[in-house]
C-alpha positions as CSV (number, residue, x, y, z in Angstrom):
1,X,-3.9,-10.3,18.0
2,X,-5.1,-8.0,15.4
3,X,-6.1,-9.7,12.0
4,X,-4.3,-8.6,8.6
5,X,-6.5,-7.9,5.7
6,X,-5.8,-7.7,2.0
7,X,-7.4,-5.0,0.1
8,X,-7.2,-5.7,-3.7
9,X,-7.9,-2.3,-5.5
10,X,-9.3,-2.1,-9.2
11,X,-6.0,-0.2,-11.0
12,X,-5.7,-1.4,-14.5
13,X,-2.1,-2.4,-13.6
14,X,-2.9,-5.9,-12.0
15,X,-0.4,-7.4,-9.8
16,X,0.7,-10.9,-10.6
17,X,-1.0,-14.3,-10.0
18,X,1.9,-15.3,-7.9
19,X,2.0,-12.2,-5.7
20,X,-1.8,-11.9,-5.2
21,X,-1.9,-15.8,-4.1
22,X,0.9,-15.1,-1.8
23,X,-0.7,-12.2,-0.2
24,X,-3.9,-13.9,0.2
25,X,-2.2,-16.5,1.8
26,X,-0.7,-14.4,4.4
27,X,-3.9,-12.4,5.2
28,X,-6.9,-13.4,7.4
29,X,-9.5,-11.9,5.0
30,X,-9.4,-10.5,1.3
31,X,-11.7,-7.6,0.2
32,X,-12.1,-6.6,-3.4
33,X,-12.4,-3.2,-4.4
34,X,-14.6,-3.1,-7.8
35,X,-12.4,-4.4,-10.7
36,X,-9.9,-6.0,-7.9
37,X,-12.6,-8.6,-8.0
38,X,-11.3,-9.7,-11.6
39,X,-8.0,-9.5,-10.5
40,X,-8.8,-11.9,-7.8
41,X,-10.9,-14.1,-10.0
42,X,-8.0,-14.3,-12.4
43,X,-5.7,-15.9,-9.9
44,X,-8.4,-18.3,-9.0
45,X,-8.9,-16.6,-5.8
46,X,-12.1,-15.4,-4.1
47,X,-12.8,-12.5,-1.6
48,X,-14.7,-12.3,1.7
49,X,-16.1,-9.0,1.1
50,X,-16.8,-7.0,-2.2
51,X,-17.0,-3.1,-2.0
52,X,-17.9,-1.0,-4.8
53,X,-20.2,0.6,-7.3
54,X,-19.3,-2.3,-9.9
55,X,-18.6,0.3,-12.7
56,X,-15.5,-1.1,-13.7
57,X,-15.6,-4.8,-12.9
58,X,-16.2,-7.4,-15.7
59,X,-19.5,-8.8,-16.7
60,X,-18.9,-11.9,-15.2
61,X,-17.3,-10.2,-12.0
62,X,-20.8,-8.2,-11.9
63,X,-22.7,-11.1,-12.2
64,X,-21.0,-13.0,-9.3
65,X,-21.6,-9.6,-7.4
66,X,-25.3,-9.7,-8.2
67,X,-25.7,-13.3,-7.2
68,X,-23.4,-13.4,-4.5
69,X,-23.4,-16.4,-1.8
70,X,-19.9,-17.2,-1.1
71,X,-19.1,-13.4,-0.1
72,X,-20.6,-10.4,1.4
73,X,-21.5,-7.5,-0.9
74,X,-21.3,-3.7,0.1
75,X,-22.4,-2.2,-3.2
76,X,-22.8,1.6,-3.5
77,X,-24.3,3.9,-5.9
78,X,-22.1,5.4,-8.6
79,X,-22.9,8.7,-7.9
80,X,-21.7,8.7,-4.3
81,X,-19.2,11.0,-2.5
82,X,-16.2,8.8,-1.8
83,X,-14.0,6.4,-4.0
84,X,-14.4,2.7,-3.5
85,X,-11.3,2.6,-1.7
86,X,-12.3,5.0,0.5
87,X,-15.5,2.6,1.3
88,X,-13.3,-0.4,1.5
89,X,-11.4,1.1,4.4
90,X,-14.2,2.2,6.1
91,X,-15.7,-1.2,5.9
92,X,-12.2,-2.7,7.2
93,X,-12.5,-0.2,10.3
94,X,-16.0,-1.5,10.8
95,X,-15.5,-5.3,10.5
96,X,-12.0,-5.8,12.0
97,X,-11.1,-2.7,14.1
98,X,-7.3,-2.3,14.5
99,X,-6.6,-4.6,11.6
100,X,-3.5,-4.5,9.5
101,X,-3.9,-3.8,6.2
102,X,-2.0,-4.7,3.0
103,X,-3.1,-2.9,-0.4
104,X,-2.3,-4.2,-3.9
105,X,-3.3,-3.5,-7.4
106,X,-3.6,0.2,-6.2
107,X,-0.3,2.3,-7.8
108,X,-0.9,1.8,-11.5
109,X,-3.2,3.7,-14.0
110,X,-4.0,7.2,-13.2
111,X,-1.8,9.4,-11.5
112,X,-4.5,11.7,-10.1
113,X,-6.0,8.4,-8.4
114,X,-2.3,7.2,-7.3
115,X,-2.0,10.3,-5.2
116,X,-5.7,9.7,-3.8
117,X,-4.9,6.5,-2.7
118,X,-1.6,7.7,-0.7
119,X,-3.9,10.3,0.9
120,X,-6.4,7.7,1.8
121,X,-3.8,5.1,3.3
122,X,-2.0,7.9,5.1
123,X,-5.3,8.4,6.8
124,X,-5.6,4.9,8.0
125,X,-4.1,5.4,11.3
126,X,-6.0,2.3,13.2
127,X,-2.8,-0.1,12.1
128,X,0.5,-0.6,10.0
129,X,-0.6,-0.2,6.3
130,X,1.2,-1.3,3.5
131,X,1.3,-1.3,-0.4
132,X,2.5,-4.7,-2.0
133,X,3.2,-4.6,-5.7
134,X,5.5,-7.0,-7.9
135,X,8.4,-4.6,-8.1
136,X,8.2,-2.7,-4.8
137,X,6.8,-3.0,-1.2
138,X,6.0,0.2,0.9
139,X,4.7,1.3,4.1
140,X,3.1,4.5,5.5
141,X,5.1,5.4,8.4
142,X,3.6,8.0,11.0
143,X,5.1,9.7,14.1
144,X,6.4,7.3,16.3
145,X,6.5,4.2,13.9
146,X,9.5,2.4,12.5
147,X,10.3,-0.3,9.7
148,X,13.1,-2.8,9.9
149,X,14.4,-4.2,6.9
150,X,16.3,-7.4,6.9
151,X,17.9,-9.5,4.1
152,X,17.6,-6.5,1.4
153,X,21.3,-5.6,1.2
154,X,22.0,-3.8,-2.3
155,X,18.2,-3.2,-2.7
156,X,16.9,0.3,-3.5
157,X,15.1,2.5,-0.8
158,X,13.4,5.6,-0.8
159,X,11.3,7.5,1.5
160,X,9.3,10.6,0.7
161,X,7.4,12.9,3.2
162,X,3.9,13.4,2.5
163,X,3.1,15.7,5.8
164,X,4.9,19.0,6.7
165,X,7.3,19.1,9.2
166,X,8.5,15.2,8.6
167,X,11.4,14.1,10.7
168,X,13.3,10.7,10.0
169,X,16.1,8.8,10.8
170,X,17.9,6.1,8.7
171,X,20.3,3.5,9.9
172,X,22.0,0.6,7.7
173,X,21.7,2.4,4.4
174,X,24.4,4.0,2.1
175,X,23.4,7.4,3.3
176,X,21.8,7.6,6.9
177,X,19.9,10.2,8.3
178,X,19.7,11.4,12.1
179,X,16.6,13.4,13.2
180,X,16.7,14.8,9.7
181,X,13.7,17.0,8.4
182,X,12.1,15.9,5.0
183,X,10.5,18.8,3.1
184,X,7.1,17.7,1.8
185,X,7.4,15.4,-1.2
186,X,11.1,16.8,-1.5
187,X,13.9,14.4,-3.3
188,X,16.1,14.0,-0.4
189,X,15.5,10.4,0.6
190,X,15.2,9.1,-2.9
191,X,17.5,6.1,-4.1
192,X,19.3,5.3,-1.3
193,X,20.9,1.7,-0.8
194,X,20.5,-0.8,1.8
195,X,23.7,-2.0,3.4
196,X,22.8,-3.9,6.2
197,X,19.8,-4.5,8.3
198,X,18.3,-1.2,8.2
199,X,15.8,0.7,10.7
200,X,13.6,3.7,9.4
201,X,12.1,5.7,12.1
202,X,9.7,8.4,11.4
203,X,9.8,11.2,14.7
204,X,7.1,13.6,13.4
205,X,5.0,14.0,10.4
206,X,4.1,11.0,7.9
207,X,6.1,9.6,5.3
208,X,6.0,6.7,2.8
209,X,9.2,4.3,2.7
210,X,9.6,2.1,-0.4
211,X,11.6,-0.9,-1.2
212,X,12.5,-1.8,-4.6
213,X,12.7,-5.8,-5.0
214,X,15.2,-5.5,-7.7
215,X,19.0,-4.3,-7.1
216,X,20.1,-0.6,-6.8
217,X,18.6,1.4,-9.7
218,X,19.4,5.0,-10.5
219,X,22.2,7.3,-9.8
220,X,23.8,7.4,-6.7
221,X,24.4,10.9,-5.5
222,X,25.7,11.5,-2.0
223,X,25.1,15.3,-2.6
224,X,21.5,14.6,-2.6
225,X,21.7,13.5,1.3
226,X,21.6,15.5,4.1
């Protein structure tokens, strides 16, 4: 069975201690991406691999990287062609082929970096890939993939196409779709409501599906569904 890898990114918006500890406990290995090491240290956790150029990690974290004995270090020149997350995903591919990936501390901070993160995660086609934050869990879904959601009645669900020619089906939600096209970055799938066990399928293209942990928020608008 393929293993599961936690990748802790260096966003300035850090996941809670409880979430980091839970995710680390559910995964087989932990990869710290630059300042993500500080988030782990703050939760009393370590990592198996550190990847980055050490340009944003704290002085304490950099000292650990410089003298690392308990984890492996893949340190890169700051004048590189790729982001630290791209290099971390490459490391995962080399070390644990076919591994499922859970990414956290990834969606806060700069909006340009957030879009870049989505692009990188969409390009990881080796296995399922998730984004887990305190307020939301998300999954990248490619053609032929599905996500079954249980025990989330009343929660807010959204799905957004992040590739052209994306077609999806949704069942168990307030507004259901059956082999329906989603325009690239269109709002058709925003702010739906989970009503029972839900199944989300992507038939063509690529989408990111979001499940908010809190109850339904926003304005329910059936005219925004097709």
